[in-house]
C-alpha positions in Angstrom: 41.5 64.8 116.3 39.3 65.0 118.9 41.6 66.4 121.7 41.5 69.4 118.9 37.6 69.1 119.2 37.5 69.1 123.0 40.1 71.9 123.8 37.8 74.1 121.4 35.6 73.6 123.2 37.1 74.2 126.4 38.5 77.4 125.3 35.2 78.7 124.0 32.7 77.5 127.0 35.7 79.4 129.4 35.7 82.7 127.5 31.5 82.7 127.8 32.0 82.0 131.5 34.5 85.0 131.5 32.7 87.3 129.9 29.0 86.7 131.6 30.8 86.9 135.1 32.4 90.5 133.6 29.1 91.6 132.0 27.8 90.8 135.9 30.4 92.4 137.9 30.1 95.9 135.3 26.1 96.2 135.4 25.2 98.5 138.1 22.5 97.1 140.4 19.2 98.6 139.9 17.7 100.7 142.5 14.1 100.7 143.3 12.1 103.8 143.1 11.8 105.4 146.6 8.0 106.2 147.1 8.0 109.5 148.2 4.3 110.5 148.2 1.1 108.9 150.1 -2.5 109.7 150.2 -4.3 108.3 153.4 -7.8 108.4 154.2 -10.2 106.9 157.1 -13.2 107.2 159.7 -13.8 106.1 162.8 -15.8 107.2 165.9 -15.0 110.0 168.3 -15.8 111.3 171.8 -16.6 115.3 172.5 -15.4 116.4 175.8 -18.4 118.3 176.5 -17.8 121.8 177.6 -21.7 123.5 177.2 -22.7 125.4 180.0 -26.9 125.3 178.8 -28.1 121.7 177.8 -25.0 120.1 178.9 -27.1 116.8 179.7 -28.8 116.7 176.5 -25.6 116.6 174.4 -24.6 113.2 172.5 -20.9 113.2 172.8 -20.3 110.3 170.9 -20.1 111.0 167.2 -17.6 110.3 163.9 -14.5 111.4 162.6 -13.3 111.4 158.2 -9.6 112.4 158.2 -7.6 112.7 154.1 -4.1 113.4 154.6 -1.4 114.2 151.5 1.9 113.6 152.7 5.3 113.8 151.3 7.8 111.2 153.0 10.9 111.3 152.2 13.6 108.6 153.6 14.0 110.2 157.0 12.1 110.4 160.1 10.0 112.9 159.6 7.6 113.8 157.1 5.1 116.7 156.4 1.8 117.0 154.5 -2.1 118.4 154.8 -4.7 117.2 156.4 -7.9 117.8 156.4 -11.5 115.7 157.0 -14.6 116.4 158.8 -15.8 116.2 162.7 -19.1 115.9 164.0 -17.9 117.3 167.5 -21.2 116.9 169.0 -25.1 116.6 168.8 -28.1 117.8 170.8 -32.0 117.0 170.9 -34.1 119.1 173.2 -38.3 119.8 173.6 -39.8 121.8 175.9 -43.6 121.2 177.4 -45.4 123.0 174.8 -44.2 120.5 172.2 -41.2 122.6 170.3 -38.6 120.9 169.5 -34.7 121.5 168.7 -32.0 120.0 167.1 -28.3 121.3 167.1 -25.5 119.6 164.6 -22.1 121.1 165.9 -19.4 120.2 163.1 -15.6 120.9 161.9 -13.8 120.7 158.6 -9.6 121.3 159.4 -7.7 122.8 156.9 -3.9 122.0 158.8 0.0 121.4 158.2 1.1 117.7 159.3 4.1 117.0 161.1 4.6 113.3 160.9 7.5 111.7 163.1 8.0 107.5 162.7 9.5 105.8 166.1 10.1 102.3 166.5 9.8 101.2 162.8 6.1 100.7 162.5 4.9 103.5 165.2 3.8 107.5 164.4 3.3 110.9 166.1 1.8 113.3 164.2 1.1 117.1 165.3 -0.8 119.1 163.1 -1.4 123.1 163.4 -3.8 125.1 160.9 -7.8 126.3 160.8 -10.9 125.4 160.9 -14.8 125.8 159.5 -17.3 125.6 161.7 -20.9 124.7 160.9 -23.7 125.2 163.7 -26.5 123.9 162.2 -29.5 124.3 164.2 -33.5 122.9 163.4 -35.8 123.9 165.5 -39.7 123.8 164.9 -39.8 127.2 164.6 -37.4 127.2 161.6 -33.5 127.0 161.1 -30.9 128.7 162.0 -27.7 128.0 160.3 -23.9 129.3 161.1 -20.7 129.5 159.9 -17.6 130.7 161.3 -13.9 130.4 161.7 -11.4 129.2 164.1 -7.8 130.1 162.8 -5.3 128.2 165.6 -6.3 124.6 165.9 -4.3 122.2 166.8 -4.5 118.3 166.5 -2.5 115.2 167.7 -2.2 111.7 166.7 -0.3 108.5 168.0 -0.7 105.8 165.5 0.4 102.4 163.8 1.0 101.8 160.3 1.3 98.5 158.4 2.8 98.2 154.8 0.7 95.1 153.5 2.6 95.6 149.7 5.0 98.1 148.4 2.3 100.5 148.1 -0.6 99.9 150.1 -0.5 100.5 153.5 -2.9 100.2 156.8 -3.4 102.1 159.9 -5.2 103.3 163.5 -4.8 106.0 165.2 -5.6 108.0 168.4 -6.6 111.2 167.2 -7.0 114.1 169.1 -8.6 117.8 167.9 -8.8 121.1 169.4 -10.5 123.9 168.4 -9.8 127.1 170.2 -12.8 129.4 169.0 -15.2 128.0 171.1 -12.5 125.4 173.4 -13.9 122.5 171.5 -12.1 119.2 172.0 -12.9 115.4 170.9 -10.6 112.6 170.6 -10.7 109.5 167.8 -9.8 106.4 166.8 -9.2 106.5 162.8 -8.9 103.4 160.9 -7.1 104.3 158.0 -5.9 103.1 154.5 -3.0 104.4 152.8 -1.7 104.8 148.9 1.9 105.4 148.1 3.5 106.7 144.8 
């Protein structure tokens, strides 16, 4: 009687073990969904390569830049996206002997297509091309003089290091070069960025 009881328990246990093993083999492994889109935003100091002919020694070349990117990042080395932001190119303050003062702020808002290439795992290189809206604001003793213009063939390049802190959040730092063809304006910025993947 005891033997029959133990034999039944053994067979039931063996059937349960085999059926759970077969179920585990036939179940397809769950695939993690690949996060293919990303938003990046950052800010940092920049340096303007002074090319002014008049008032060159009055220019303040150190300013700041903001950058925002929307990227498509498939499982390849290349990614595509669009970039915008704000570059404070330079500021200039001047005064003359008659007590007249002038303050000039020159800035650019780029709207560019970006191609990004990953290498050495966490490093990347960006190349961007497009147009920029240029703002020149001059404040003087006898009034304000503001001007807006467009630069249609501007370029940018960046070399950066990106580190994931979770599946969705990343941080990065990059050296970013910007060139505006309209007035031959150039600057380089050190941008600290945060990103969100979805």
